[in-house]
C-alpha positions, 0 to 999 in steps of 0.5 A: 853575797858576792865577794868570793875569795880564793882562799875561803875554801882552803882556809875553812877546809883547814879549820875544819880538818883541825878543829880539836881542842886539846883538854887536860893538856899537861906540859911540865907541872902545869895543865890546861883544865877541861873546857866546856863550850855548851855553857857560858863562862863566868869572868872568874872561869875565864881568868883561870883559863887564860892563866892556865894557858899562860903556865901551860903554853908559856912559849906562845902565851903571854897573859897581862892586865892592861887596866881595871874595870869600875869593879876593880876587876882586871882587864886581861889581854893575851898575846899569841906569838912564838917567843923564841922567834925574834924577827920582826913581826906584824900585830894584829888585835882582836876584842870581844865583849864591849856589851854585857848582853852579849857574852858569845862575843867572849866566847869566841875570842876565848876559844881562838886564844885556846885553839891557837895555843894548844895546836901551835907546832901541830898546825902548820897554819897556827904555827906560821902565823904565830912564828910571823905575827903577834896576836893581841887578844882581849877576850872581854872589855866589859869585865863587870858585865858578866855579873850584870848580865847574870842579874839583868839580861838586858844590860848593855852598858858598863858598871860606872855608878850612874844617877839615872833618875837624878835623885842623888842616888846611883844604881839603887833601883834596878830591875830584879828577877822576881821569879827566879827564872833567869830573865828579866821581864816586863809586865803588860796589861793585855785586857785588850790583847790588840793593844798591850799596856806596859805596866812595869819592869819585873822587880821591887820599888827599891827607893819607895817612890812608886816607880820600878826599875828607873835607876839600873845599875851602871853605866856608860856604853862603852862603844859610844865612849871613843874619842872619835866624833864623841860629841854627836853621841847621847848625853843622857845617863838613861839612854842605852847608848850614854856616851859618858861624861868625857871621852875615854871616861871609863877605865875599860876604853882607857885600857884599850886605848893604851893598849892600841897606843903602844902597838902598831896594829894594822888590822883590828876586829871587835866582836858584838851581837844582835844582829848578823853583820859585818861593818866598817868605818864610818859610823858617824857619817855616811860619807865614805872613808878614803879607804873605802874600797879596801874595806869593801874588800876586806868585808867582802872576804870575811863575808865569804868565809863566814857563810855569806854575811851581809856587809856594809858601812856602819852608818848604813845600819844607823849613825853612831858617835864615839865608836871603837872602829871610827876611833881606831882608823880615824886616829891610828889609821887601822883597818878596824872592822866590827863582826856581829856575829849572832842574832836569834830572829826567832826568840820573842823572850818568855811569856807567862801569866802576871801577878794580876788579872790580865797581865803578862810577863814578857821579855828577856833578851838572853838568847836574842843576843846569844845562841843556846848553849848548845849552839855555842860552839857552831857560832864560834866555829863559824867566825873562827876563820876571821882570826886567821884571814886578818892575821894572814892579811897583816903579813902583806908584803909586795917588793920590787925586784928588778928593773931591766932595760935591753936599751942603755941609750934612748934618743931624746923624744923616744921611748925605751921599754923596761921590764919590771919584776915584782913579788907578792910574799903575802897570803892573798892576791894583791893589786897595787900601783908601781911607779917608774921614777928617773932620778927623782922625777916620776915618769909612769905609774901602773896597777899590777895584780900579783897572786899570793906567793907569785912574781910577776914581770910587766913592761913600763915605757920610759918616754924620754921626750920631757926629759933633758939629756944625761944620764939617769938612775932608774927606780920604781916603787910598789905602793904598800898594800893594806897592812904591809909593815915591811916597806924596805923592799917596796923601792928598788934602783937598778941601773942607768938610762942615758937620754942622748941627742937622736943618733948619738949611740956611741962615743961613751965619755964618762958613761955617756955618749960623746955628744955628736953624730959621726961615722961611728954611730953609722957604723954601729947602726950598719952593723946591726942592720936587719937584725932584731932581738935574739940574733947575734948582730942585735944591738938595742941601741941602734933601734932608734925609731918605732912605728907605733907612738914612738915605740921601738919596733924591735929591728934595725932598719932604714928608718934607723939609719935615716934618723942617724943621717938626718942628724949627721955631724951635729954636735950637742950644744 
């Protein structure tokens, strides 16, 4: 994949060198319990870890409920920041576990919050990011999904009671693990091995209608329940991507919505599994967003950090309606991307003889969407840099520092060159537009690239051909870069420029030339005759003319004297 970034190697090495989670850490009377990253955690275990972090590291961790699920479980959000640092801070957002069969997507954000809390103060990167930003993490949105998944590893949706077979009952006939092997399987007749025939799902006919597993527990696909292009989604409760009875009908998506509306997130990531891919809006249409190039750049950077992960617009994978990232970007203007963090392409599920002749059980999605327990941590470490990159992105800050012009007076019809100095205080190289203004009139826009932590001075040309004679205030404005919150320093005014009659370079009255070309103008130019910048007699105002598209040629010569002579004796009307 293309799109390598300069910070990728540095950040990856930094993470590799410091990824040591502190277990059994004790601070005062609170302690963090041992954490085993070689198995998947239950909902109650995650809650225990989060509150242990809250109690052990109260200065940087704040755990709070944002709402309840259908099963009356709390949906917890973690805020990570140095609470003793009260400066203005950026806000970023991460969410895991929209879909029940993707528990690896809860393990990744859980690992990050543990890592950030335990390494604050000892790891320079973590410390700086928590000093300068507020990081909000929903470890698991679909909190009922842990139990649903343990009973049925095909479960995608939430726990909303749903009548999928339209018999007036809800959730009465789900698949069941008959053989207690931890997988939900399908029974096939393989009398003809080249054409296996589906017989039924694993389980019992709970409602006695002769059908198996026709009314699962739950639910609604949470990632089709957001109020953006929701109408196009599936209205069938039997569909894996059932959009729900209304936008934001689900308590889980309502909780996320309310959190997002309360904050000014500029960047956000949702973690999913089932493929290996980085996705960005739109999902509901093949048309590009107005910020397509910016999304592509972010996706390229994330690809580089994660070992060349493919990236594409969501709709290129398939059209999807009512999705999280479309709502986040379309309604809130947030640069929201989805990271699909794992797929096991070699896992074909379990297969063993069935209960009848010429039948086999086949299936189980658990390790198609999730790594084996022994590979949980390696999967996490591959994607952990995403948190650091996105948080650093939120700290973008470009500024205009100075506007300088050697000429105080420019003849109407000629050009003055201005030195404009800009600064990039962010973590990444930025390309942005800088626009020059005289009073409120836009004169010129130029794109400039400035490396992270650097300043740059470049030249903008002020062409006075279209300006009336008079005194103008010079200012420049740097267009905010993606994620930039502090825009107070993007605009800068610095001094004045006088547009005068050609040859009128002296005789200031109330800050402007006196409106006539006379002997004083001749004398001023004569005194500077044959000089150039840096010489004692140099006077930039006397450098009236130029040889290339009206630009000053940095010398006072016979052409400048001729310009004054041509207008000698004229008085500005």
